[in-house]
N, C-alpha and C positions, 0 to 999 in steps of 0.2 A: 340684322345683326348690329351689335353695338361695339364701337371701338374701345370703350371702357365701361362695361356694364356695371351697374351697382352691385356691390358685394365682392367685386374682384379684388384680389390682394396684390395686384401688380401696380407699380407706380405709373403715373400718367405717361411719362416718356417711354415706358416699355410697351405701350399699346400702339398698334398701327404698323410699326416696323421694328422688329427685333430679331436677333439670331437665336435660333432654337437651341436650348441646352443640349438637345440630343446630338447636335452637330459638334458640340464641344467634347462630349464624353465618348464619342465613337472612336474606336481604334481600328486601324487597318492592319491586315496581315503583314508580318515582318518579311518583306520580299527583298532579296538582294538583287542588284542589277544584272547578275549573271543567271538569274532563274530562267527556266524555259518558259516559252509562251503558253505552253499547255497548262502550267500551274496557275496562270491568270484566270483561266476558265474553269479551274477546278471547283467542284461543288463543295461548299462548307456546310457542315451540319448546323442546326439551330444552336443558339447560344450567344449570338452577337449582342451588341448594345441595343439593337432594335427590339430584341426579345424582352429586354428589361423594361424599356419605356413604352412598348406596345404601340407603335405608330399605326394609325388608321388612315385610310384614304377613301375619298368619294369624289364624284364629278357632278357639276351642275350644267344643265343644258341651256340653250339660248333663251328659254322661257323662264330661267331662274329656278327650275325644279330639278330634283335629284335625278340624274340620268344613270349613274353607276354607284354601286354600294358594295364595299369590300366586306369580307367576313370579319376582319379586325374592327371595322367601323360598327358592325352589328354587335360585336362583343363589347366595345367601348360604350356605345350610345344606347344599347339595349333595344334596337330596332332591327328586325329582319329585313332582308332585301325586299321582300314583298310589301312590307309596311313602309319602306322608305322610298323606293323608286317611284317617280312621278309625283312625289309630295313636295310641298314647299318646305325647304329645310328649316326656315324660321318657325313655321307652324308645327313642324314635326318634332323638334327637340329643344326649342328655345322656350323658356317660361313666358307666360303671357305678358308680364310687366316689361319684358325686354324686346317684344316682337316688333314694335314700331321702329326702334333704333335698328333692329336687325334687318328690316326691309330696306331701309336707306343704305345700309352697308352692302346688301346684295345688289342693289341698283348700281352703286358705284363700281362694284366688281364687274358687272356685265358691261359697264362702259369702258373696261380695259385697264382698270387700276389694280395693282397688287395690294394685298392687304395682309397684315399679320396682327393678331390680337388675341385677347382672352374672351372666350365665348361661354356664357352659362348654358347648361343644358339639363334637361330633366333626366335624373338617374334614379331608377327605382331601387338600385342596390345601395345608394348612399343613405345614411341615417337622416340627412336633412332633406332628401328628396331631389336634390339637384347637385351637379358638380360643375367644375370649370375646366374647359379644354383650351389649349393653346392651338390656334388654327392658322395655317399658312395657306393663303389662296393665291394661285397663279393663274392669270388670264390665259385662255386658250381659244382655238377655233375648230369648228367641226369641218367635215368635208365640203360643206357649202360655203365656208367662210364666215359663218355666223359666230357671234361671241358665245363662249362657254367658259367654264372655270374648272381647274383641278385643285382639290382641297386636301391638305394633310392635317390631321388632328392628333394631338398628344394630350393625354390626361395630365393636368398640372400636378396632381397629387403624386403621380408616378415620377415626374421630374423632380419634385421636392424630395421624395424618398431617395432617388438616385443621388441628388446633391448631398443629402445627409450621409448616405453610405460613403460617398467619395470623401467628404470632409472627415468622417470617422476614420476611414482608411488612411488618409493623409496624416491625421493626428497620431495614430498608432505608429505609422511608418516614421514620421519625423521625430516623435518624442520618445521612441523606444530607447531604454538604456542599453540595449544590446545592438551590436552591429547587424543591420538588416540589409539584404541585397537581393536583387532579382536577376536571373538569367533567362534569356529567351530560349526558344527551342533550338536555335542554332548555336547555343552555348556561348553567346556573347552577352556581356553585362548590359542590362537595361537601365538599372537605377540602383543607387545605394543611399542610405541615410547618413546623416552627419556623424553618427557614432561609428559606423563602419569606416568612414573616411578618416576619422581620427585614429582608429585602431591600426589601419594599414598605412597611415602617414601620407595620404594624398588628398587634394581637394576633391569634393564630391563630383564636380562637373567633369573631372578627367576620367571617370570610370565608364562612361557610356561607350559601349562597343568594344571594350577590352575583353581579352580572353584570359583563362587561368595562366597561360604562359607569360602574360604581361605583368602578373602579380607575384609569381612565385618562382623559385628555381626549377629547373627542368624536371627533376624527379618528383618534387612535390606538386608541380603543375600537372604532370601526367596523372598523378593519383587523384587530384581534384577533378580533372576533366573526365576521367573514367567514372568517378562517383556521380558526377552530374548526369552523365549519359545513363548510368544504371538507374538512378532515381527517375529520370524522364521516361525511360522505357518500362520500368517495372511498377512505378508508382509507390514503391516502398520507401518509408522514411528512413533516413540515415542520421544517427545522432552521435555527437561527441567524436567526430572524426579529427584526429590530431594532424596539424600542419605546422611546418617549421619554415622560417624564412627571415628576411631582414627588411626593415622599413627603409624608405629612401633617406639617404643622408646619415644612416646609422650602421655601425659594424656589429652591433649586438644581435645575436640570434634570438628571435622571438618564437614563442609557441602560441598557437591558436587552436581553439576547439570550435569545429564547424558542424552545424546540423542542417540537413537538407530535406525538403519535401516538395512534392510536385503540386503546381497550381492548376486548377481546372476552371473552365467557364461554367455558366449556369447549366449547360447541357452535359457537363462532364468531359468536355474536350480539353486535353492538356494544352496549356498555353505558356508554360515556362516552369522554372524551378526557383523557389524562394529558399533563403537560408539565413541562419543566424550565426554570427562569428563573435567569439569572446577571446580576449587576450588572457591566456592562462600561464604566462611566463612566470609570474610571481608564485602562483599556486603550485606549478611544477617544481620550482626551486624549493618551495617549502616542503613538498612531498619528498624530494630527494634528500633534503636536510633531515626530515623525520626518519626516512629509511636509514640514513647514515647513523643517526642517533640510536635507532633500534639495534643496528648491527653492533655499534660500540657498546651498548648496554649488555647485549648478549655476550660480547667478548669479555667485558668486565665481570659479568656473572660467572663465566667459565674460569676466568683468572682467579676469582675469589675461591672457587672450589678446587682448583688444581695447583695453585702456587702456595708454597709454605706448608706442605704436608709433612715435612721433616725438619730437623734442626741441622741438616748437613748443607754446607754452603754450595758445593758443586751440584747437589741434587736440586736445590732451589733454583739455581741458574738454568739448569736444563728444563725445569718445569716452566720457567718464563718463556723460553724459546719454543717449547711445545705448544704453548698457547698462541704465540705471535706468528709462527710459520705454519701454514701459508695463509692463515685467516687475515693477518694484518700486513705482512710483508713477505718478500721472497727469500731474503737472507737476513741472518741476525747473528750476533755474537755477544758474549758477556766477558768483561775483564774485571777482576777484583784486585784490590791492593794485596800485594804479597804479604805485608805485615799482618793483615787481618787473617789471612789463611794460616799463618804460622803461629797465631795466638799472641803476637807481640803487642806492645802499646802502639799508639799512633806512629806510623813509620816516618822516617825523615823525608822531607820533600813533599809531604802530603799537601801542604798549603799551596804550593805552586804547581801542583799537578805533575811533578817530575819523578815521583816515587815509582818503584817497580810495581808492575801489574802482571798478573798471570791470566792468560786466557783459559777460562774454565769451561766454556761451552760454545758450540757453533752449530747452526742449523741452516739448511738450504733446501729450497724446493726446486732449484734449477741446476744444481751441480752436485757431484758426489763427494767432493772434498773441499777444503778451505779455499776461499777466494780473497784476493787482496782488494777488498772494497774500501772500507774506511782506513785500511792499513797504510794508505799512502801518507798518513800523518806520522807514522812511527819513525824512529831514528834510523838513518842509513838506508832509507828505502831505495834511493837511486842505486846504491852499490849492491844492495841485497833485496831484489824485488820479490823474493819469495813471500807467500802469504804466511801469516802467523798461525802456527799449529796449536791445537788444543793442548794445554799444559805448558806452553812456552812462556817464559818470563821476559818481559820487554818494558821499554820506556817510551813515552811520547816526548818529542822535543818541546821546549818551553813555548815557542811561538806557534805551535800547531793548534788546529781547531780542537783537537781532543784534549790537549792540556788546558786550553782556555776553558773548555766545558768543565773540566775537573776543578779548576780554580774557582770559577764563578758559580758553579752549580746551575748553569743555564744551558738550555737545549741549543744546539747548533745544527744548521742544515748544510750538508755538503751537496751541491748540485752535481749533475752529471758532467763529465769531462769529454773533450774531444778525443777521438781515437789516437791522434798523434801524440798526445801527452802520456797516455797509459793505455795500451791497446786493450788489455783485459778489462780494466775498470771502465774505460770510456765506451767500449762496445757493449757492455752488459747493463750498466746501472742507470736508472733514471735519476734518483736522488737517494741520499742517506741521512737519517736522523741520528745525531750523536747525543745521547741522553745520559746525563749523570744519574747515578743511582743514589738517591738521597734518602736517608732514614734518620729521623730525629735531628735534623739539621746537620747531619754528617754525611759526606760523600764516601761511599764504600766501594764504588766501582763505576764502570762505564758500560752502557748497553748501546749497540749500534743496530739500527734497523734499515734495510735497504730494499728498494723496489727496482725491478729491472725495467729496461726500456720497453715501452708498450703499455706499461701500467700507468695509472693515474698518479701524478706527483703528490707528495705529502702536502696536506693543507693544515690550516690552524687547528681544525678538529682532530686531525691525526696527531699533531704535536701534543695536544692535551692528552689524548689517549695513550700515546707513547710514554709521557711523563707519569701517568697513572699506573700503567703496567710496570714501569721500572720502579716506581715508588713502592708498589705492593711487594715486588720481589725484594727490594732493598730493606723493607721492614722485616721481612722474614729472615733475610741474611743477617741483619743487625740483631734480631732476636737470638739467632744462633750464636753470634759473636758474644752478646751479653751473657748468654747461658754459660759460655766457656770461660768467661773472665773470672779470676779469683776474687777481685775486689769490686764486685758488682754493686753491693750496697753502698760502699764508700763513694763510688763515682756518681750514683744516683743522688746521694746526699750532696755531693759537691755541686752538681748542676742546680739543685734547688736553693743552695746557699750563695751562689754567685750573685754579686750585686747587679741591679738592673743597669742596662746601658743607656746613656743619654736620657736621663729622666727629665721631664718637662713640668713646669708649674707656672701658674699665672703670676706675673710680676717678678719672676726670678729667672736668672741665668745660672744654670747649675752645671758643675763638673764634679766627677768623683773618681776615686782610685781605690783599688783593693789589692793588697799584696799579702798572700798567705804566708805564714811562717814556715809551713811545710810544703815545699813545692811539689812533692811527690803526690800527696793526697789532696792538697788545696782545701783542707777542712780545718776550720778553727771556730773560735767563739766570738770574733768581732763581726759587727754588722752595722749597716747604715740603711736608711730608708728615706724616701720622699713621698709623702702621703698628701693627696689633694683633699681638702676639706670644703664644706659648703661655704659659699660666699667668696670663691676664688682664693680662700686662705690655704696655706700650705704648712704641713707639719714636717719639720726636719729632725731626724732621729739618728743618733750615733750611740752605739752601745758596745760593751765588752764583757763577755762572761769570763770570769776568772778560771784559768785552766786552759788546756790545749787538747787537741785531738777530737775524736768522735764524740766523746761524752760532752765536751764543751759545746760542740756544734749542735748536738741534739737539744741541749738547754737553750742555746741561742735561737734555734729554729722555733721553739715554743714561745720564747719571749718576743721574738720578732712578730710572730703571728698574733700574739696577744696585743702588742702595740698597735698593729693595724686595726684590730677589732675594736680596741678602746678608742682609737682615734676616730673611727667612724661613728662612735657614740657622741662625738663632739664634746668631750669632757675638757675641763681646764687642764693645763699641763701638770699642775701639782696633783690633781685627781688621777690623771693617767699614771703617774709614778707611784702613787699610793696603791692603786689597783695592781700594778706590776709587782710591787713589793709583796703583796699578798700571794700573787701567783708564784713568785720565786720561792716563797716559803714552802709552798706545797709541792715543788718539783721533785724533791728527793724523798718524799714520804709516800707510803703505800696509800693508794687511792686518792692522792693529792691533798690529804688532810695535813695541816700544819700546826695543829693545836699543841702537839708535843715537841715540835721542832723549834718553836720560837726561842725558848731559853738557851738551847744549845747553839742556835744560830747567833744569838747576840754574843754569847761567850766567845765563839770562834772569831766573830768579827772584832772583838776587843782583844783577842790574843789570849783569853783566859782558858781555863779548863772547862770542857763541856759538862762532863759528869764523871764520877768515879768509875761507873760501869760503862765501858766503851761499847759494849754490845747493844746498849739501848740507843746509841746515837744513830740518827738517820743521816743520809748523805746530804751535804750542805752545798747549795748552789748560790753563789754570790755574783752579782753583776753590777757594773756601773753604767749609767745612761744619762744622756742629756737630751731633753725634749724641748723643741722650740716651735712656736706657731707664729707665722708671719702673715699679717693682713696687708695686702697691697693697696687697699683703699686708704687706710689711716696711716700707713707706713710704720706701724708699731709691731714689735715682736715680743712675745711673752716667752720667758725661759723658765725651766725648772731643771734641777740637776740632782742626780743621785750618785754622788761620789765620783763624778767623772772629771777629767781635766777641763779647765774652763775654756769656753769658745774664745776665738781671736777675732777682733773686729778691726777692719781697716777702712776708715772713711776717706773720701777723696781729699787729697792734699795733706793727710795726716799720717802719722806713724802708726804701726800696728800696736794694739794694746790688748791685754787680757781682760775680758769682761768680768766684773765682780758679781758673779752669780752665786748665791748661797750654795755651797757644795752638797750639803745633805749627806745622808748615810747611803751606802750601797744597797741595791735591791737584794732582798733576802734576809736582811737583818731584822726588819719588822719593828713596828711600834713607834717609829720616829716620823713626825710629820715632815712634809716637804714644803719649801717656800718657793714662790715664783716672783719674778720681777718683770716689768714691762718697760721696754726701751724703744724710743723712736729712732728708726734707722733711715737716714736720708738716701735718696736715689743715688746709685753708684757705689754705695757702701758694700764692702765685701765681708762675708762672715765665713769663718773656717771652723768646722767641727771635725774632730779627729779622735783616734784612740791612742792610748799611751805607748803603743809600739812605735809610734812616729817620733816621740820625744824622749823615750826612756830606754837605756841599755846599760850594759855593764861598764861601758867606757866613759859614761858621763852621768851626772845626776839629772833628776827631773827638771830642776830649775835651769840647768844649762841647756837642756833640750828645748824648753819653752823659749828661752832667749834666742836660740838658734832658729826656731820657727818664726819668731817675730822678725828677726833680721832677714830671713829669706823672703818674708812677705813685704818687708820694707823696700828691698832693692832687688826685685827680679829683673835681670837685664838692665840694671841701672835705673829703674823707674819705680813708681808706686804700684802696688798690686791692684789697687782699685781701678787703674786705667788700662791694665793689660788684658790679654785674652785669658779666660779662666783655664782653658786647657794648657796654655803655656805656663800659667802660674802653678798649676798642679805638677807639671813636669819639672819645673824649676825647683819647687819645694822638695820633691822626691830625690832629685839629683843633688841638691845641696846638703840635705840631711843624710845621716847614716841609716839607710833603709835596707841594707843587705846583711844586717847582723844575724838574721834568722832566729832571733829569740822569741819574737811574738808577731802576731798578725798585725797588719797596718790597714786602717780604713781612714780615708780622707774625703770629706764632703765640703765643697765650697759653693757658696751661693752669692751672687751679686744682686743687690736689691734694685729693681727697676720701678716697681709700683705701677699702679694704673693711673693713666692721665685723667684729668678732669673731664675730658671729652668722652671717656669710656664709662662714666658713672652718671647715672640719673638718680637723684635723691629728692623725695618730696615728703612733706608732712601733711596729713589729711585729718580733718576733724572726725570724731566718732558720730557720723551722721549717714543716713541712707544715701544722700547725694554723693558721698565719697566713692561709691562703687562706680558710678558713671564717670566721675572725674578721674579715677584711677585708670579706667580703660582709655580715656582720652590722652592722659599723660603717657601711658605705655605706647599707644599708637604713634604719637608725635615723636617720641624718643626713638623708636625702632625705625620710623621712616627717615629720621635724620641720620641714622646709622646705615641706611640702605638695606635694611633687613625686612623688606616688604613681605617676603614669603613667610615670616614668622609672626606677622601682625595678628592674624586671626586667632591663632593658637594662643599667643601671649595674652591677648585681650580676654579670651575665655578663661584662662587659668588665673589671671590677675583678678578677674571678677569673682571667681570662686574663693580665692584666699582672702580678699578684702571683705567679702560677705561673711566668711567664717569669723574674721576678726571682729566685725560688728556684732555678730550673733553671740560669740563665745568669749571674746576678749574684753579688755578694759582699756579706757583711756584713749589717748591720741594714737592714730595709725600712721605708720611710716612705710612708704613704698620705695624700694631701691632696685635699680637695674644696673647690672655689671656686665660689661662686654670685654671678653678676652678670647681665649680659644673656644669658649662656649658662652652662651647667654644665661646669666643667673638672675632670677627675680626673687627678692626677699620682701616679706610683709611682716612688719614688727607691730606688736601691741603689748599692753601692760598686763595681759592675763597670764596666769601661771599654769593653767591646764593645758597639757600638751595634746595636740590633735591625734586622733586615733582613727585609722582607716577601718571601716567595717563594710560588710557586704549587705546592701539594702535588699529587702524582700521586694517581690514584684509589685506588691500592693502599696509599698511605701512611696510617699510623695517626695521625700528628700533622702539625704544620706549618701548621695552618689558623687558629691563634689570631689572628695579626695580620691575616689576611684577614677574619676575623670582625669585628675591631675596625674595619677600614676600611669594612666594609659597614654597620655599625650606627651609627657615629659620624659627626658632621658634619666631623670632621677629627682627625688624630692625628699624632704625631711623637715625636722624642726630641731631647734636647740634653745637652751635656756640663755637668757641674758640677765644682766644685773637688775633690769627693771621689768622683766617679763619674759617674752619668748619671741623667736623669729621662725616663721615658716617659709620655706624656700622651694623653688623648683629650678631645674636646669634644662636647657634646650640646646641641642647640637646646632651649629651654624650650617646653613645650606652650603652644599659643595658643588651645586650646578648639575649633579648627575642623579642623585636620589632625592626624592621628596620626603618630607617628614610625615608623621602619622596623620591620617585623615580624621579630622575632628568629627565629621558626620558619622563615619564608621565607628569611631570610638563611642559616640553618644548612643548609637544603635546597639552596640555590644553590651551596654549596661542593662538592657532589658531582654 
């Protein structure tokens, strides 16, 4: 035999003395110290580690020949006992080229030396004709004291296969993304992987020997132990078993899904239970959320079908409670304002929540009669603890939660109380939702939803659902109220004509006031508007339709809409007034034609006779208007006037003065051109636009009113108007002048010029060359990065590239790129071409034509306008708010095809 035969794949130091891999892989039965001695001698069926590696044994006699030969040796080496016994082992199964070395090894063994090494042998079953065995030789003596040897042989290929299987098993066990664990037949943990240890919150080494009761609460541990025993006894797999518990150091309840299956040896003997554990807490919460959403959607669907089937207020309230009880809550009530039920106008005290309410409906799934649940908020509850009866009129005190909810239109939550505070309320209720019933921004009543103790408290999703249910009922109630009101059309018109509150514009601080001449209807012909234009410019409009009442309001509404439409076309102020003049001419004629109305209109405007036959005269609408456009970059404002009182300008440190704007003819006269002037307004300057109702009345002339306005702007609270708060200035002007004459509507619009700082403007001139496209992108990127708008860089670069490319392709002359930063980001590209861009839909086969489509998809808005030397194409992007992301440029590009 050779200690390291040629062809062996073991290193030199592994030959001669090594530990057999079989001894490493063998596992002993899991015996506890308290096991009986009879179990030690218990016979185990085949299937141990020795069956896997197929250990063979044989013995050498004193003469060095084979004296004993096992059946496993015959199976491994391919020689029967008859062929092997009495034979020289070297000559029997060692290839000839290794026999000389083998004889020396046998001689050493018979001299009493132990030997371990790799031995080549002839193997007819191997494709190469020979194999390699690991042999362990132990010296021995026979009954006569002569030297002999006991040999154990293992096929190396079997060992290598076992090592590979162990390595694969270890890789799967250690790298599994699921929690993997092993229990022995005594239901004690043998091993877990790192994922399991992470899921259950303990180091992996702490799990060996633990029982289910060491991991889970008693009830859950009993369930797991029973499941382990069932799987071990029956061999049936158990999947997705839910378990609940807490990880060490945490108070949060976790949910796990566990799957179990029985492990067997090679012979089929059960040797333990393996399992997979997954933390499904998040999934379970998502399932519960989804179930809650489905329930809410079903409830909302039912509400849509059952609420609002009639125009009766009490019936609608009862329909709301029929939907809510018991599907959503256990008790509920509805209170409506008494004034709404009686058909009056808005009742006194409505704003502060102290107006009288009537309980119109009550429903309960836990009591036969009314219960004082949210009623603890009502007046004199301590002296009169009786619950509110259906049909009873009552009030809520100003400081109560119910009154606060009515004032603010916000939901309030009333938690459960102790029994000592109110026995009936504290003993029954878990929590109450006090929900204002809001329809069209008007609070019409109050709904209260309560859950009894033992039910789940109201959560955020419940609050939203309660608001939606109350809102649906409120809309139906309000529809019934509007149906019964005699002046429905006048009130709808009133809402549409009320001036906007707190308008905003780039480079302007704005304040406004509107006082109708008729306080009952609040309908008139005065209007004002603040219109945002491209390039952060702003149009300021104040107008007055001659006449009063509904007819004047209708004409005003049409003109106001026309002004906004014309402003969006980005026309010059004089052009806007010219177009308005044409529209005003057609307002009183059938079909809007003004061909026959022009002479009559002119004559009426001049105080002359329209025509001898009055039956041919159409109705005449005349209006005055001042239209101004302010550019915060250049600080210049362009004015055009159509017969309106002149604007008042107050510069810092200067007295108020009337601006010399050409007055022009009123709108509706027709045929007369309008002039415009451009004025540079310094930062801090104040501009006042108003209607004649502010400065003209029976008590004084127009000139006196204008002088009073200038004086009020000169010394509000002893100072200059340009330095004070605009809201205070407006209040001071209205309180100083005679604004309660009731003769005409009053509109007042004030704007303080702020302008855009140089740091908020990026302005560059680029040559008409292809290189300008890349340069424009670089300039845009650098400017946005300096503004801290990194999130808009990619989109801006892409759109700037498109606009500059179009300017090169279709425009003329030098290109100008300008970026403006205020409440939004505006990009403008100027060129000398007169052809306006036109967005078209490119066909699938077109290679171009998608640039403006892309601009429209990625921007908040885009357009073009004429300039004295060409045109300007612009787009606008909303600034990042930290919560929502802008349009995805990749998705936008893909959507074009």
